[in-house]
N, C-alpha and C positions, 0 to 999 in steps of 0.2 A: 566850176569853172573845171573842162574836159580838158583834160594831157592825152599826149603820145606818147606813150611809156617809151618807145624804141628811141623815138628823137629826141625823149629826154634825156636819155640815159646819154644818148651819143654826145647831143649838147654838155652836156655834165663833164662825163671821164674829158673831151678836149679841153673847152672850156676853164673847166674848175682844178682839173688836176696834170693832162699832160702839159698845159701851159706853165705850170709855176714848177714845170721839174722835175714829175712823176715817169719813170722810164721804163720801170719792168713790165712788161708788156702782160706776164701773165696778173699781176693786178689789173690795168688796165683793159685788161681782156674780161677779165672777173667781174668789175664793177660793170661790165658795159652787159653783162647779162644778166645779174642778178635785178629782180625786181624792184625797186629801193618804195616806192609806194604801196606794196602791199605789206610794209612796217611799220608805216604811221597809223593814224587814228584818220579814221575816213574825212573829218573833217580837214586833214592839213594835206588829203591828198596832192590836193594840187600845188602846194610847197615843198615834196616832197625829195625835188632834185634841184633845189636852190641852196644857195651856196652859206647853210647855217647849219646850226642843231637843233630840234627840234624836241618838244615836249611828248612823253611817251606815254604818261601818266605815273603816280607812286610816285612823283618828285626827281621822273629820272631821264633821259635823253639819249633818242640817235643823234650820234657825231654828227660831225659834218663831214663833207664825203671825202674833201679834201685830208682830212685827218685821219678818218677809216684806210686813206688810200697811203699814205706816209706812215703810218705804223706798220700795213701789211707788207709795204715794200723794204719795211728795216728788219723784217722777219725772217727776208730772203726764203721764202716756203719751195717747197720742194715735193714734188708727189710723196705720197709716203707719208711726211712726217707728221709724227702724232702733235700733234698744238692741241695748248690749254689757255682758257680763255675764261678771264677772271670778271663775270656782268653779264651774262645774257643779254638784259639787256631787252633790243627788238628783237635780237635776233640776228641782226643784218652787219655785223663785224663776221658771226659764226655764218651766214651763209656765204658770204666774201674769200674766205677760207677754206671752203668747203671746196666751192668752186676754184679755188687756185690749186684742189688734189690734195689736201691736207684730211686726216682722220681727226676730230676736234672734239675736243672734250670741254664742254661748257659750265659754267656755277652759275647760277642765280642766290640771291638770299631772297627775293620780294615775290611770295607764293604765286600773286596774282600774275606779276608777268610772265612769270615759269610757267605757269597753269597756259597760260595764249601760248605763250614762244614755240612751247613744245607741243600745242596742235599746231600750229601755224607753218613749222616747220615739218612735222608730217606730212601735213596736206603738199607741202610743195616737192615731197618727197627724196631729202637731205638725209638718207640714211646713215651717209656719216658722219652726223652731227650726235655725241651723247651729251645728255641735258643733267644736271642735276641740281636738285637745292639744300644750299647748303652754307656757309660763311668759306667765300673764296677766300680770303687769308692764309688758309688752312691748305690749302691748294687738295687735288681729289688724291691722296697717294697709291692707292689700290691701281691706279695706271699708272704711276709714274717710271721711269723718267720719260720726261717730253722732250719732243726735239726742240719746241717754240714753243712761247710763254708768253699770250698775252695779256695786260691789264687793263679793264676800259673804265677804271675811277681812280680817282688819287686819295693815297696818303700820305703819312708822314713819312715813311721810310719803305726799304725795298724789305719785303716778309720773307724773314728767313726761311721758312717752309718752304716756301715756292724757291728759293735759290738753292734746296735741297734738292728739292724736284725737279730741277734743270739739266738735262743730258750733257755731258761733256764728250765733245763739244756740244754747246746749244748760245740759244737766243732770244733774250725776254726784251719785251719793250712798256715800260711802263713809267705813269704820274707818277712824282712825287715832290712834296713842296709840305714845309713846316706849317701853310693857312692855307684854311679849307679854298678850297674854286681857283688855286694859283698855285699851279706845279710848272715843272720841269718836265717835259719830256726824256725819258732816260733809255737811252741803248746798253742794256748787259748782256756781255759777254762772259760763257764759262770755256776755259779753255785747260787742258793739261790741269785742272783744280783751280788755276787762277780764274779769281772775278775782276773784271774789269766792268766800268761803267762810263758812261757819254754822254754829255749833256746835248741834245738836239734840240734844245729850245725849248721857251713858255708855251703854257697850255692851258687848257682851263676844264677841267672834268668834276662830275660829279665826287661825291665823298666815298670813297673805301671804308665800307665797316664792317668792322669784325674782329676776331679778337687780337692782330696786327694791322690794324688799321685805325680807324678814329673809333 
C-alpha cells in the first residue's frame, strides 16, 4: 500500500493530535514535518501514521503519535533548550524535539537500534542530535544540566541520577509504575531546588532497563 506522506502527516496531526487537545504550535508544526514512515520498518510503512504504537524490533516500539505529542507539549520546549532523552528507540521522538529547536542528547542501550538510528539521523541531517550507547538510567552527566528530560520507557521509580541532572528550573516527563507495561505519566518540575510531581494519567511503555530501572 502506497502512502502520501505529507497528506498522511497532515491528517495525523489534525485528527489524532490537535483534535484531542494538543495546542502547542511548535509541537504540531514539528510533527507535520518529521517523516514518521522513515522511522518504522519498511513492512509497516503503510501504518506509520496510524493511531497506534508499532514494533521496531528488539522488543521495542515507536510510540503512538498522540503520546509523542503530549509528552513533547508537556516539556514546553523553547529553541536552544538542552534536552536529554532516555531511550532513543526509533529516533522519532528525538527528531520531533530537534525540529522544535532543541539540542538533543539521546541515550539508547540496545546496540542494534543505536547503530541503525545513528545512520538514519545522520542521513536526515539532524546534526543537533547527539547519541550515546549506554545505560540511560544513569543519564549523561558530561553534558548536564539539561533544561528538559524525557524518558520513553517505564520504570518503578524516577531515577535520582536524572533528577540530579535536571536544570533548575527544569522539566522532566517520565512514565513510572510498579508493574511492568502499566505506568502513570509523571510531570516532574524542579524550581529553586524543590521537586514536584504531577500525575498526567495512565500510559503503557516498554521497560526502562538499567541500574535505576528494571
